[in-house]
ZAZATOR-216889 format. One record per residue (C-alpha): x, y, z. Coordinates in steps of 0.1 Angstrom, whole numbers, padded with zeros to 4 digits, always signed. Each point is the difference from the previous one (the first is absolute). Layout:
BEGIN
XYZ...
//
This chain:
BEGIN
+0144+0008+0062+0023+0025+0017+0037-0006+0000+0029+0022+0010+0028+0010-0023+0024-0019+0022-0021-0032-0001-0005+0003-0037+0038+0002-0006+0005-0032+0021-0023-0020-0024+0015-0019-0029-0002+0017-0034-0027-0025-0011-0021+0009+0031+0005+0037-0005-0012-0003-0036-0030-0021+0010-0010+0025+0027+0004+0030-0023-0021-0017-0027-0027-0009+0025-0001+0031+0021+0018+0028-0018-0018+0030-0016+0016+0013-0032+0008+0037+0004+0024+0006-0029+0012-0017-0032+0026+0010-0025+0015-0018-0030+0036+0007-0012+0016-0021-0027-0010-0036+0007-0007+0005+0037-0032+0008+0018+0003+0016+0034-0030-0004+0022-0003+0016+0034-0024-0016+0025-0012+0014+0033+0000-0026+0028-0008+0008+0036+0022+0029+0009+0027-0004-0027+0004-0003-0037+0014-0028-0022+0013+0004-0035+0000-0030-0022+0019+0001-0033-0013-0022-0028+0020-0010-0031-0026+0003-0027+0020-0021-0025+0004-0030+0023-0033+0006+0020+0020-0005+0032+0007+0021+0031+0033+0017-0003+0002+0015+0035-0019+0010+0031+0007+0029+0024-0018+0011+0032-0001+0036+0012-0007+0008+0037-0026+0026+0011-0020+0014-0029+0026-0014-0024+0009+0011-0035-0025+0028-0003+0002+0014+0035-0038+0005+0001
//
């Protein structure tokens, strides 16, 4: 599925998470303290999901236009 950055941002957070989990490709992962930062490539943009390791829950989600976080 191809989706634009604009359309992605208009989805609910729940739908954004579902789409990233189903269609996203992990391109980077970092752990700091009790947080795991995972960057996914999705269509023409990137999405970073922050997981709280202790609670095993999503702590945040950010989308980055273009080639996103890494600028590749």
